[in-house]
Structures are given as C-alpha cells and as structure tokens.
C-alpha positions as CSV (number, residue, x, y, z in Angstrom):
1,M,-0.6,88.3,-17.0
2,A,-2.4,86.6,-19.9
3,L,-5.3,84.2,-19.4
4,A,-5.0,80.9,-21.2
5,F,-7.4,78.0,-20.7
6,S,-8.8,75.0,-22.6
7,V,-12.2,73.4,-22.5
8,I,-12.9,69.8,-23.6
9,L,-16.1,69.3,-25.5
10,R,-17.7,65.9,-25.9
11,G,-21.2,64.8,-26.8
12,D,-23.3,63.9,-29.8
13,P,-20.8,64.0,-32.8
14,S,-23.4,65.5,-35.0
15,Q,-23.5,68.5,-32.7
16,L,-19.7,69.0,-32.6
17,L,-19.3,70.9,-35.8
18,P,-15.5,71.3,-36.5
19,G,-15.9,74.4,-38.6
20,R,-17.9,76.2,-35.9
21,L,-15.7,75.3,-32.9
22,V,-13.2,78.2,-33.5
23,G,-16.2,80.5,-33.7
24,L,-17.4,79.2,-30.4
25,G,-14.1,80.1,-28.7
26,A,-14.0,83.5,-30.4
27,M,-17.6,84.2,-29.4
28,A,-16.8,83.3,-25.8
29,A,-13.9,85.7,-25.7
30,S,-15.9,88.5,-27.4
31,S,-18.7,88.0,-24.9
32,A,-16.2,88.2,-22.0
33,F,-14.9,91.5,-23.5
34,A,-18.5,92.8,-23.7
35,T,-19.0,92.2,-19.9
36,V,-16.2,94.7,-19.1
37,G,-17.5,97.2,-21.7
38,L,-15.3,96.4,-24.7
39,E,-16.6,95.9,-28.2
40,A,-14.7,93.2,-30.0
41,A,-14.6,92.0,-33.6
42,I,-13.6,88.6,-34.8
43,K,-10.8,88.4,-37.4
44,W,-11.7,85.1,-39.1
45,P,-10.9,82.4,-38.2
46,N,-9.4,82.7,-34.8
47,D,-8.4,86.1,-33.6
48,V,-10.4,88.5,-31.5
49,L,-9.7,92.2,-32.0
50,L,-10.1,95.4,-30.0
51,S,-9.8,98.5,-32.1
52,G,-8.1,96.5,-34.9
53,R,-5.5,95.0,-32.5
54,K,-5.4,91.3,-31.5
55,A,-6.4,90.8,-27.9
56,A,-7.3,87.1,-27.9
57,G,-6.7,84.0,-30.0
58,V,-8.4,80.6,-30.3
59,L,-7.0,77.2,-31.2
60,V,-9.0,74.0,-31.6
61,E,-7.7,70.4,-31.5
62,A,-10.1,67.7,-32.8
63,H,-9.9,64.1,-31.6
64,W,-11.2,61.7,-34.2
65,S,-12.1,58.0,-34.2
66,G,-11.9,57.2,-37.9
67,S,-14.2,59.7,-39.5
68,Q,-16.1,60.3,-36.3
69,L,-15.3,63.4,-34.2
70,E,-15.2,62.2,-30.6
71,A,-14.1,65.3,-28.8
72,A,-12.6,68.7,-29.3
73,V,-10.3,70.9,-27.1
74,V,-11.0,74.6,-27.5
75,G,-8.1,76.6,-26.3
76,I,-8.5,80.4,-25.7
77,G,-5.8,82.9,-24.9
78,I,-6.6,86.4,-23.8
79,N,-4.2,89.3,-23.2
80,V,-5.6,90.6,-20.0
81,L,-2.8,92.7,-18.5
82,R,-0.3,95.0,-20.3
83,G,2.6,92.6,-19.7
84,S,0.8,89.9,-21.8
85,V,1.4,91.8,-25.0
86,P,4.6,90.7,-26.8
87,P,7.0,93.4,-28.0
88,A,5.9,94.8,-31.3
89,A,9.0,93.7,-33.1
90,T,8.2,90.0,-32.3
91,I,4.7,89.9,-33.7
92,R,3.1,90.0,-37.2
93,F,-0.1,91.7,-36.2
94,P,-0.6,94.6,-33.8
95,A,-1.7,93.5,-30.3
96,T,-3.3,95.0,-27.2
97,S,-4.6,93.9,-23.8
98,L,-7.9,94.4,-22.0
99,E,-6.0,96.6,-19.5
100,Q,-4.7,98.8,-22.3
101,A,-8.1,99.1,-23.9
102,L,-9.8,100.0,-20.6
103,G,-7.1,102.0,-19.0
104,H,-7.2,100.1,-15.8
105,S,-6.4,96.6,-14.6
106,L,-8.8,93.6,-14.4
107,N,-9.1,90.5,-12.4
108,R,-8.3,87.5,-14.7
109,L,-10.7,85.2,-12.8
110,E,-13.6,87.5,-13.6
111,V,-12.6,87.5,-17.3
112,L,-12.3,83.6,-17.1
113,H,-15.7,83.4,-15.5
114,A,-17.4,85.6,-18.2
115,A,-15.8,83.5,-21.0
116,I,-16.9,80.2,-19.4
117,Q,-20.4,81.5,-19.0
118,A,-20.5,82.5,-22.7
119,L,-19.2,79.0,-23.6
120,I,-22.0,77.5,-21.6
121,L,-24.6,79.7,-23.2
122,W,-23.4,79.2,-26.8
123,R,-22.4,75.5,-26.7
124,P,-26.0,74.1,-27.0
125,K,-26.6,76.6,-29.9
126,L,-23.5,75.6,-31.9
127,S,-25.5,74.1,-34.7
128,S,-28.1,76.8,-34.8
129,E,-28.7,79.6,-37.2
130,E,-28.7,81.9,-34.2
131,F,-25.1,81.0,-33.4
132,L,-24.0,81.5,-37.0
133,R,-25.7,84.9,-37.4
134,A,-24.2,86.1,-34.0
135,W,-20.7,85.0,-35.1
136,E,-21.1,86.5,-38.5
137,G,-22.4,89.8,-36.9
138,L,-19.0,90.1,-35.1
139,L,-16.9,89.5,-38.2
140,A,-14.2,92.1,-38.7
141,F,-13.9,93.5,-42.2
142,R,-17.3,92.2,-43.4
143,G,-18.1,93.9,-46.7
144,D,-14.5,95.0,-47.2
145,P,-11.9,94.1,-49.8
146,I,-9.5,91.5,-48.4
147,T,-6.8,89.1,-49.6
148,L,-7.0,85.6,-48.1
149,T,-3.6,83.8,-48.1
150,R,-3.6,80.0,-48.0
151,E,-0.7,77.6,-47.8
152,G,-0.1,75.9,-51.2
153,H,-2.7,78.2,-52.9
154,S,-2.6,81.5,-54.8
155,P,-3.9,84.4,-52.7
156,L,-7.7,84.9,-53.0
157,T,-8.7,88.6,-53.4
158,G,-12.3,89.8,-53.1
159,Q,-15.0,91.2,-50.8
160,L,-15.6,89.5,-47.5
161,L,-19.3,88.5,-47.6
162,G,-19.8,86.5,-44.4
163,L,-19.9,82.9,-43.2
164,D,-21.2,79.7,-44.8
165,D,-23.1,77.2,-42.7
166,D,-19.9,75.2,-41.9
167,G,-18.1,78.3,-40.7
168,S,-16.2,78.8,-44.0
169,L,-15.5,82.3,-45.1
170,K,-17.5,83.5,-48.1
171,I,-15.6,85.8,-50.5
172,L,-16.9,87.4,-53.6
173,G,-14.0,87.4,-56.1
174,S,-13.3,87.4,-59.8
175,Q,-14.5,83.7,-59.9
176,G,-17.8,84.5,-58.1
177,V,-18.6,83.6,-54.5
178,Q,-16.2,81.1,-53.0
179,S,-16.2,79.4,-49.5
180,V,-12.9,78.9,-47.9
181,L,-12.4,76.9,-44.7
182,M,-8.8,77.8,-44.0
183,G,-6.6,80.8,-44.5
184,E,-5.4,84.2,-43.1
185,I,-7.1,87.5,-43.9
186,R,-5.0,90.4,-45.0
187,L,-6.4,93.8,-45.9
188,Q,-5.7,95.4,-49.2
189,P,-2.5,97.5,-49.4
190,G,-2.9,101.0,-48.1
191,D,-5.7,100.1,-45.7
192,D,-4.9,101.9,-42.4
193,R,-7.6,100.3,-40.2
194,I,-5.1,98.0,-38.5
195,G,-2.7,99.5,-36.0
C-alpha cells in the first residue's frame, strides 16, 4: 500500500554532498507528486507534506572511508494508498496518502517511475545553485515563526529564512541568523496550519 525504495549513490565524493542528499530524496518525492497533480511542500529536513500532512519521508545513510564519503543510500517512503497511513493515535504528525489527497487510487509503479525520473534529473545538479533554490522554493513554513528542537540543545525559536549552501536551515532568532544542520521543526503554539 505504501511505496518504499532505496537508491545507492556513488561517484565523485566532492559531488556527494551529505547535507543535500535528504533534499534530493524530498525533491524526488515532491516531483512525483507533481506528476499526478499534487502540490507538495518539504518540511525540513526529511518530510514531504500535502496540505500540511505528511505523505512521504526520506532517510539517508552515508558510507564513509575515514573522512571520505564513498556512497550514500537514499531511502524514500511514500504513502500511496489509504491503507498506508498509520492510525492517528500512533503518529506524532498528521499524515495522509496520495489516494486520499486525489480522491482516487494510483498505480504505485507509476509513482515509483516518476520519483526515479526526478532523481535522475536532479542527481547531476546536486551541487548546483539551481538545486538549492528549487529545494528552498518547496520549503514548508518559509518566512514563518517556528521552533526547532534538537537533541541535547535548547529549542531554537525564530523565523525560518531558508537554506544555507550545505542544506542547513537558516533561522533568524534572538541571536541573529543561525544555520542548523539537524533538528525538527515545530510551529508556534496556536498555529492551526497543521492538520
């Protein structure tokens, strides 16, 4: 009912940019959604949303040799059919499926094909400004007040500005502009755009 797949990326280590690989997977899912007429947004770093609900997620596993990145596995999971959405009581963030968003069922192989085509298109552009701007253009909550939670750190509250060159999130807070490479975005209390 869901679609889950992984792609192994190898090549010139200078072109395998760890901070941008999650964006590559999220862009692939977003592009696949666009081919069936759905407008997605990327909740940094690794969730793809439809109308404020999670419809896809991306995980990246990097394989290093010393300080050299040798390969990366980009895993993408997409909720295609209704049955792929877990019960609301078991999840922390509202979820949906492509079928629910469209109102009719889809062929998972067609969604897979569209996602792979997007990976093939964006992979050579991973280090480009074009890729970064396209990813940034799909960011959910850009310009909005957010709280970023990070394990072992105090929450960071501020305005979501966009992305830094390495894929870090830029936030304007009380200490000025900060770039953060890891964390989870939460909207300010009382914000009703999720759900």
